[in-house]
N, CA, C and O of each residue as an XYZ file, in Angstrom:
372
protein
N       0.828     -1.196      0.000
C       0.000      0.000      0.000
C       0.866      1.252      0.000
O       0.570      2.227     -0.691
N       1.953      1.212      0.793
C       2.824      2.376      0.874
C       3.496      2.653     -0.467
O       3.639      3.813     -0.852
N       3.905      1.620     -1.177
C       4.548      1.806     -2.478
C       3.549      2.369     -3.499
O       3.920      3.165     -4.362
N       2.289      1.953     -3.396
C       1.265      2.494     -4.283
C       1.078      3.991     -4.043
O       0.992      4.761     -5.000
N       1.013      4.412     -2.783
C       0.862      5.833     -2.458
C       2.070      6.636     -2.917
O       1.922      7.755     -3.408
N       3.254      6.080     -2.764
C       4.472      6.749     -3.213
C       4.466      6.899     -4.738
O       4.820      7.957     -5.258
N       4.071      5.856     -5.445
C       3.969      5.912     -6.898
C       2.946      6.962     -7.330
O       3.210      7.750     -8.238
N       1.790      6.975     -6.687
C       0.742      7.933     -7.033
C       1.194      9.362     -6.764
O       0.928     10.251     -7.572
N       1.873      9.600     -5.645
C       2.363     10.940     -5.311
C       3.409     11.399     -6.321
O       3.393     12.558     -6.737
N       4.315     10.515     -6.720
C       5.334     10.903     -7.705
C       4.702     11.158     -9.066
O       5.138     12.056     -9.786
N       3.692     10.391     -9.431
C       2.990     10.621    -10.691
C       2.292     11.972    -10.682
O       2.311     12.688    -11.683
N       1.680     12.324     -9.567
C       1.001     13.608     -9.428
C       2.004     14.760     -9.530
O       1.741     15.745    -10.221
N       3.124     14.651     -8.866
C       4.142     15.694     -8.924
C       4.701     15.869    -10.336
O       4.956     16.995    -10.763
N       4.891     14.786    -11.051
C       5.387     14.865    -12.427
C       4.378     15.566    -13.338
O       4.763     16.353    -14.203
N       3.099     15.285    -13.147
C       2.086     15.923    -13.990
C       2.002     17.417    -13.708
O       1.759     18.204    -14.623
N       2.199     17.820    -12.458
C       2.190     19.239    -12.105
C       3.409     19.935    -12.696
O       3.310     21.079    -13.138
N       4.536     19.275    -12.710
C       5.779     19.867    -13.210
C       5.681     20.193    -14.696
O       6.342     21.124    -15.156
N       4.884     19.463    -15.456
C       4.761     19.694    -16.885
C       3.579     20.601    -17.248
O       3.300     20.799    -18.430
N       2.898     21.140    -16.270
C       1.765     22.028    -16.532
C       2.254     23.316    -17.174
O       3.317     23.827    -16.820
N       1.483     23.842    -18.117
C       1.854     25.066    -18.812
C       0.678     26.024    -18.812
O      -0.481     25.612    -18.774
N       0.994     27.297    -18.856
C      -0.020     28.329    -18.952
C      -0.539     28.350    -20.382
O       0.266     28.303    -21.313
N      -1.856     28.417    -20.598
C      -2.378     28.447    -21.971
C      -1.989     29.731    -22.691
O      -1.860     30.784    -22.068
N      -1.803     29.640    -24.009
C      -1.417     30.812    -24.782
C      -2.632     31.581    -25.291
O      -2.478     32.626    -25.924
N      -3.830     31.083    -25.026
C      -5.064     31.781    -25.422
C      -6.236     31.161    -24.664
O      -6.107     30.107    -24.042
N      -7.389     31.846    -24.731
C      -8.608     31.266    -24.183
C      -9.785     31.678    -25.051
O      -9.739     32.701    -25.734
N     -10.841     30.872    -25.019
C     -12.006     31.078    -25.877
C     -12.955     32.122    -25.297
O     -13.098     32.256    -24.082
N     -13.606     32.863    -26.212
C     -14.620     33.845    -25.827
C     -15.713     33.816    -26.880
O     -15.422     33.805    -28.076
N     -16.962     33.803    -26.451
C     -18.116     33.850    -27.344
C     -19.066     34.936    -26.879
O     -19.169     35.218    -25.686
N     -19.758     35.542    -27.834
C     -20.758     36.545    -27.483
C     -21.779     36.650    -28.605
O     -21.517     36.254    -29.741
N     -22.933     37.185    -28.274
C     -23.977     37.480    -29.242
C     -23.973     38.989    -29.455
O     -23.869     39.756    -28.498
N     -24.088     39.411    -30.715
C     -24.026     40.835    -31.052
C     -25.421     41.336    -31.402
O     -26.138     40.726    -32.195
N     -25.791     42.463    -30.794
C     -27.064     43.122    -31.073
C     -26.805     44.593    -31.357
O     -25.819     45.158    -30.882
N     -27.691     45.212    -32.132
C     -27.540     46.640    -32.416
C     -28.222     47.465    -31.319
O     -28.663     46.916    -30.309
N     -28.306     48.774    -31.522
C     -28.894     49.672    -30.538
C     -30.376     49.447    -30.302
O     -30.908     49.890    -29.284
N     -31.061     48.763    -31.225
C     -32.491     48.466    -31.076
C     -32.721     47.035    -30.588
O     -33.840     46.526    -30.652
N     -31.653     46.386    -30.099
C     -31.700     45.030    -29.562
C     -32.001     43.973    -30.632
O     -32.526     42.906    -30.314
N     -31.677     44.259    -31.879
C     -31.868     43.317    -32.984
C     -30.548     42.595    -33.228
O     -29.487     43.218    -33.264
N     -30.623     41.272    -33.395
C     -29.415     40.485    -33.663
C     -28.720     40.950    -34.932
O     -29.371     41.260    -35.929
N     -27.414     40.995    -34.890
C     -26.627     41.265    -36.097
C     -26.162     39.898    -36.594
O     -25.145     39.374    -36.139
N     -26.915     39.333    -37.526
C     -26.682     37.973    -38.002
C     -25.973     37.977    -39.350
O     -26.243     38.812    -40.212
N     -25.060     37.023    -39.509
C     -24.341     36.799    -40.766
C     -23.675     38.064    -41.292
O     -23.767     38.378    -42.479
N     -23.007     38.785    -40.403
C     -22.341     40.035    -40.771
C     -20.885     40.014    -40.307
O     -20.582     39.451    -39.256
N     -19.983     40.620    -41.078
C     -18.609     40.771    -40.580
C     -18.563     41.880    -39.524
O     -19.204     42.919    -39.681
N     -17.813     41.656    -38.463
C     -17.689     42.648    -37.386
C     -16.226     42.740    -36.949
O     -15.426     41.841    -37.208
N     -15.903     43.824    -36.296
C     -14.600     43.981    -35.668
C     -14.780     43.934    -34.165
O     -15.714     44.530    -33.629
N     -13.895     43.233    -33.485
C     -13.974     43.073    -32.040
C     -12.638     43.489    -31.436
O     -11.578     43.073    -31.905
N     -12.695     44.313    -30.392
C     -11.495     44.628    -29.634
C     -11.674     44.080    -28.236
O     -12.654     44.394    -27.561
N     -10.735     43.267    -27.800
C     -10.762     42.671    -26.462
C      -9.609     43.245    -25.661
O      -8.480     43.328    -26.145
N      -9.908     43.643    -24.424
C      -8.879     44.185    -23.536
C      -8.925     43.466    -22.206
O     -10.002     43.127    -21.715
N      -7.775     43.235    -21.626
C      -7.668     42.692    -20.281
C      -7.170     43.829    -19.410
O      -6.086     44.372    -19.627
N      -7.987     44.182    -18.413
C      -7.672     45.335    -17.568
C      -7.327     44.873    -16.158
O      -7.698     43.777    -15.738
N      -6.619     45.722    -15.446
C      -6.172     45.395    -14.095
C      -7.159     45.902    -13.056
O      -7.630     47.035    -13.149
N      -7.474     45.078    -12.074
C      -8.274     45.398    -10.897
C      -9.760     45.597    -11.144
O     -10.558     44.905    -10.511
N     -10.185     46.504    -12.030
C     -11.605     46.774    -12.226
C     -11.842     47.254    -13.650
O     -10.904     47.372    -14.439
N     -13.099     47.529    -13.974
C     -13.454     47.958    -15.338
C     -12.687     49.206    -15.748
O     -12.290     49.325    -16.908
N     -12.472     50.125    -14.841
C     -11.751     51.353    -15.155
C     -10.254     51.250    -14.972
O      -9.552     52.258    -15.063
N      -9.743     50.046    -14.715
C      -8.325     49.853    -14.451
C      -7.470     49.999    -15.697
O      -7.981     50.130    -16.809
N      -6.176     49.973    -15.497
C      -5.217     50.094    -16.592
C      -5.298     48.872    -17.496
O      -5.451     47.747    -17.020
N      -5.194     49.100    -18.806
C      -5.230     48.015    -19.771
C      -3.879     47.310    -19.803
O      -2.858     47.926    -20.107
N      -3.876     46.012    -19.486
C      -2.655     45.219    -19.525
C      -2.382     44.692    -20.922
O      -1.230     44.542    -21.328
N      -3.458     44.411    -21.657
C      -3.328     43.819    -22.996
C      -4.579     44.137    -23.795
O      -5.686     44.127    -23.257
N      -4.403     44.414    -25.061
C      -5.532     44.709    -25.942
C      -5.237     44.126    -27.321
O      -4.100     44.174    -27.792
N      -6.259     43.579    -27.961
C      -6.105     43.003    -29.300
C      -7.386     43.171    -30.090
O      -8.449     43.416    -29.518
N      -7.287     43.038    -31.414
C      -8.454     43.148    -32.288
C      -8.630     41.861    -33.093
O      -7.677     41.122    -33.343
N      -9.877     41.620    -33.486
C     -10.243     40.467    -34.310
C     -11.224     40.929    -35.379
O     -12.051     41.806    -35.129
N     -11.139     40.350    -36.553
C     -12.137     40.533    -37.600
C     -12.827     39.189    -37.799
O     -12.208     38.238    -38.274
N     -14.096     39.107    -37.440
C     -14.843     37.854    -37.485
C     -16.211     38.100    -38.104
O     -16.594     39.243    -38.356
N     -16.939     37.025    -38.344
C     -18.315     37.113    -38.831
C     -19.240     36.436    -37.839
O     -18.876     35.439    -37.215
N     -20.437     36.981    -37.698
C     -21.437     36.366    -36.826
C     -22.147     35.248    -37.581
O     -22.126     35.215    -38.812
N     -22.771     34.339    -36.851
C     -23.547     33.288    -37.505
C     -25.016     33.721    -37.584
O     -25.328     34.886    -37.338
N     -25.908     32.806    -37.921
C     -27.327     33.120    -38.080
C     -27.977     33.569    -36.778
O     -29.029     34.208    -36.802
N     -27.363     33.243    -35.644
C     -27.892     33.639    -34.338
C     -27.185     34.861    -33.767
O     -27.423     35.228    -32.616
N     -26.320     35.497    -34.553
C     -25.585     36.664    -34.087
C     -24.402     36.319    -33.200
O     -23.841     37.203    -32.552
N     -24.012     35.054    -33.159
C     -22.942     34.587    -32.295
C     -21.596     34.646    -33.007
O     -21.492     34.314    -34.187
N     -20.567     35.073    -32.278
C     -19.205     34.971    -32.795
C     -18.327     34.331    -31.732
O     -18.636     34.383    -30.542
N     -17.236     33.732    -32.171
C     -16.276     33.084    -31.277
C     -14.881     33.557    -31.648
O     -14.533     33.634    -32.826
N     -14.074     33.878    -30.618
C     -12.685     34.258    -30.838
C     -11.814     33.564    -29.793
O     -12.311     33.051    -28.791
N     -10.526     33.559    -30.044
C      -9.567     33.076    -29.065
C      -8.716     34.263    -28.645
O      -7.888     34.756    -29.410
N      -8.933     34.710    -27.420
C      -8.181     35.847    -26.915
C      -6.753     35.386    -26.661
O      -6.509     34.398    -25.967
N      -5.831     36.119    -27.234
C      -4.423     35.759    -27.199
C      -3.904     35.453    -28.584
O      -2.695     35.347    -28.787
N      -4.820     35.308    -29.556
C      -4.428     34.999    -30.927
C      -4.845     36.086    -31.918
O      -4.757     35.883    -33.129
N      -5.295     37.233    -31.416
C      -5.681     38.333    -32.294
C      -4.490     39.215    -32.631
O      -3.351     38.900    -32.289
N      -4.769     40.333    -33.311
C      -3.740     41.308    -33.646
C      -3.533     42.207    -32.430
O      -4.427     42.966    -32.056
N      -2.364     42.121    -31.818
C      -2.078     42.873    -30.592
C      -2.084     44.368    -30.868
O      -1.474     44.828    -31.834
N      -2.769     45.124    -30.026
C      -2.808     46.581    -30.106
C      -1.832     47.162    -29.081
O      -1.066     48.077    -29.384
N      -1.873     46.613    -27.857
C      -0.952     47.065    -26.812
C      -0.694     45.934    -25.845
O      -1.546     45.066    -25.654
N       0.480     45.938    -25.232
C       0.848     44.938    -24.254
C       1.226     43.613    -24.888
O       1.256     43.469    -26.110
N       1.511     42.653    -24.029
C       1.885     41.299    -24.451
C       1.058     40.303    -23.658
O       1.022     40.360    -22.429
N       0.394     39.392    -24.353
C      -0.464     38.412    -23.690
C       0.346     37.540    -22.725
O      -0.131     37.208    -21.640
N       1.554     37.175    -23.114
C       2.371     36.295    -22.289
C       2.909     36.975    -21.035
O       3.374     36.296    -20.120
N       2.852     38.312    -20.975
C       3.383     39.000    -19.798
C       2.306     39.296    -18.747
O       2.600     39.910    -17.721
N       1.064     38.866    -18.993
C      -0.024     39.085    -18.023
C       0.206     38.185    -16.821
O       0.446     36.988    -16.975
N       0.134     38.760    -15.620
C       0.343     37.989    -14.391
C      -0.894     37.185    -14.082
O      -0.929     36.463    -13.086
């Protein structure tokens, strides 16, 4: 039993040692206009910013994406893979 626990603990430590920070993460949203109507099947520009502490905080990273919405007004992007405007995604704490 003791050897099994030792093996399991060493396996767990090895898996933690190889863990890496992701280079991007997924984001989805639905787009509506000022009259609350879906913007479906349209090209749009999206700017994503990661700010420090609160909504009014300093921008740590900002990027832009050019995407199209689907029939439901939904778009999907991977933050960290857009065109960087300011900052570096890899330097975010």
